[in-house]
Every structure is written in structure tokens, then in C-alpha cells.
N, C-alpha and C positions, 0 to 999 in steps of 0.2 A: 734492546733496552736493558738497563740494569735492574735486576730483581732485588727488592728488599725482602727481609724475612717476613714481615707482615706489612701490608701496603699502607702508605700514609693516609689516603683518603678515608680509611676506616678508623684507624686508631694510631695516631702518630706516636703516642707514648710507648708503643711496643716495638718500634722500628729499631733494629740494631745493625751495625755495619758487618759486612762479610766479604771475604775475598771474591773477586769476580771470576766466574767460570763461563764456559760456553753456554751453559743453561741460563746464566744471568743475562746474557745479551741476545738470546734467541727470541724470536717473536713470541708473544704471549699465547699460551695454549687455550683451547676451548674450555678446558676444565678450570684454569685460572680465571678466565673471563667470567664464567658462570658463578664461581664461588666468591671472587673478590671484586669484580668490576660491574656486573649487571646491576641495574637500578632496582633492587629488590623493594625499596620503600616507595616507589612511584605510585603504588596502588593504596598507600596508607594516607589517611588525612594528616594534616600537619600536627594535630593534637589527637593522640590515641594511645591506647595501651594494648599490648599483646601479652597473653598469658601462655606459658609453655609448661608442660609437665616434664620433670626430670626424674629419671629412674636409673638406679645403678644396682646391678647384681654382681656378686663376686663369690666364688666358691669359698665356703667356710666363714662368710661374713654376713651380717644382717643386711637385708635389702634396704636401700635408701630410696625414699620417695619424697621429692622436694619440688620446688617451683622456681621458675625464672619469669620475671616480669620486665618487659621492655616498655618504657614510657617515652613518648615523643611529645614535645611541646614547641610552640613557636618561640623564636628568639626575638631580640629587639629589632632585628632587621627583617628580611623577607624569608629567611630560612627556618630551620628547626634544629633543636638540640635533642639528642637521644641519650637517655640514661637507662642502663640495664642493671636491674637488681638480680644478681646471679647467685642463687642459692642462699642458704641461711646458716647461722651459727658458725661452727668451725670450717664449714665448706664455703662460706661466703667469699666471693672474689670481688675485690674493690678495685676499680679502674676508673680513669677520668671519663666524664661525659664526652660524647662525640658531637662535634658541631658540624652541621650541614652534611650529614652523610647521605649517600644515595644507596649504597649497599647496606645490608643488614648487619649492624655491629654484633649481633648475637653470635655470628660465626667466629669472630675474633675472640670473644669471651670464651666460647666453647673450646677453641684451640689453645688459648693461653692456659685455661684450667687444665687441659690435658697435658700440655708441656710441663707444667709445674708438678703434676702428679707423676709423670714419667721420671722427672728429675728426682723426686722424692724416693721413688722405688729403686731407681737404677744408678743414681749419682750422675757424674759427668756434667757437661755444660748444657744449660737450657737451650742455647743457640744451636746445638747439634740437632735437637729434636725439632726446633722451628725450621731449620734449614732442610731437614729430610722431608718434612711435610710439604714445604714449598716446592722443592725439587720434584717430589712425586707428582704434584699437581701439574708441574711443567712438562714432565717427561713420561710418566707412567700411569696416568689416570685412565680409567674406563668410564665412558659416558654412555648412559643408556636411557631409554624412555620407559617410564613406569606410570602407574596410576595410583592415586591416593584418595582416601575418603575423608572429606572435611565438610562439616555443616550439612550433612545429609546428602552430599553430592559426590560423585565420582569424577575426579579431575585429572587431567594430564599433568605429568611432572617429569623432571629430569633428575637422574641420580648420577652423582659423581662418586667413584669409588677408588680409593688408593690404599696401597700397602707400603708405607714409607720406609720400613726397615727390612723388608724382605731380601734386599740385595746386599745388606751389610755383611761384610766378610767375617766380622767378629760376632757371630750369633750367640756365642757363649755368654758374652757380657750382657746380652739383652734378656737373659734368664726366661726364655720362653715367650717373650713379647715380640719377637722378630716378625711374626706373621700377623701382627695387629692390623685390623682393617678399619678404615675410616669411610663413612658414607655421608654424603650431603644430598638430601632430597629437597629439590627446589621447584617452585611453581609460581609463575606470575599470577595465578588465579587464587592463591591463598594470601591473606593479609600479611604484609611484610616479606613475601616471597620465599620464606623458608618454612617448609613443612616439618622436616625432621633432620636432626644431626645425630650421628651415632658412631661409637667405636666398639670393636669386639675383638677379644682375644680368644681364639678357639682352643678347645681342649685337644691335647695331642692325640687322643684315641677317639675323637669325635664326641658326640653327646652334647650336653649343655655347655655353652661358652664358660670359660674360666672367669672372664670379666666382661661385662657389657654395660655401656652407658648410652642412654637414649634421651634426647630432648625433643619433645613433640609439641607442635602447636595445639593449644586447646581452644582458645577463644580470643575475640577482639572486643574491646570496650572503648567508647569514645568516638570522636569523629561525627559525621553527619548521621544522626539517628542511631548512633552506636549504643548498644546495651548488651552487656555481657550475659544478662539473664541469671537464673539461679545457678549457683555453683554446683558442680557434680563431683562425685567421688573420683579420685585419680584412676585412670585406666578405662574411662568410659569410651574413649575414642578408639576406633579400629583403623588399621592401615590397609590400603589396597596395594598389594605387592604386584 
């Protein structure tokens, strides 16, 4: 099958053409299926809101604490439309609403924001970063079983981990970002199927990461009997590793 940089069912506006390689025509990998094709939204009512905490830490920079809200609503037919309000102010990412998705569009917003940030830092073509991420999911991903804590419960989850730029022969142009790690923590037992998305650039000598971005599910509102309840300060949720 021909691989697109970002898959059409999630966000057609982000698809771009690319040369065909062996990886483009190989069978889809388990990691690709879990990230891009699994029906993450099957456990979500047609009308609902999901709230995610966004946190960014970077050496020498103030910490960023923000929010992502995914809103699902019924369309005029039998399906639903999903709108993602991704961050605020100068960090806000505006993309088209997604019609009739089954996978969670949050993943595409997260990756597209990351691609634009990498382009801003390093220059080059945005499609280079998109393609490296997609090929890493196709060929070099690690898939493992983990547990997470959500709504007072310990739940099984799957973690997909990739390092898209580790094999790039021109590490110098990546300016220390070549070892950047991406993690997708997914579970059908949490609303919307996505528990956490993160990236990390490790320090050369160990210690605290140079850059870390984390988007973590906080709460669900709407749907049958849905009620977000009182808002709590960012950081109240803990993760089971």
C-alpha cells in the first residue's frame, strides 16, 4: 500500500505527495495501525468534550502549561465532526475540523505542531520531518504494554515509541535533536483512546531532558451522563509507568 505522510481518514488537509519507497508499499505495521488506524473514538459518545493538559519544559526557557480541548458533535447525517482547540495565543494551531473520524485527530494535531516546531528550529522542508516520523512508525517502532492511571483506576495501555532522526547520517544539521524520542500511549479504556502523547530531547550528559512536551488526558465532559466536575489545577493526574 502507498503510505501518505499523514493519513487521509484523520486529516486530509495535511496530506502531501512523496516519492514511493519500499516502506511506502510494505504492509502496514502494528505501530502505524495503533497510532493512525485504530478506532480510538469508538468509546466516545457522538457529542462529547475531552480535555488534555499540555506541558512543555525547555532548558533556559519558562515552563509552558496550557490546554487542548477536543470537541465532538453530531453532523447533519449519522456521523460526527471533531474540532480540536489546540493550545492558545501564539502557540495556537488552527486546522480544519475533521469529519467522520474513527481515530483520534489529536494525534495529527500533536504531530503537525511538532513538525512546524522542528522546521522553525532547524529549517529544511516540513515534509522531511513528516516523512521521518511516518517511516519510523513503519519500520523502527517499539511497541510495549504499560499501565496508566486515569479516573482513579489503573488501566492497561500500549506505548508506541520511535526515534525518527536517529539514523540520519547528517546529525550535525539536527543540532542535538537527532535522538528525539516520540511516545504514543494509547488505551481503549480511556475516553478517546489516547492517554498521552510526548516528545523528549535528552541531554547529552544525562539529567533533565533539554526539551520535553507532554499532552495528557485530564477529563471528559458531555455524552451520556457526562460531567467534567470541578476543574483541578494542572498536574493533578499521575501516570502509571
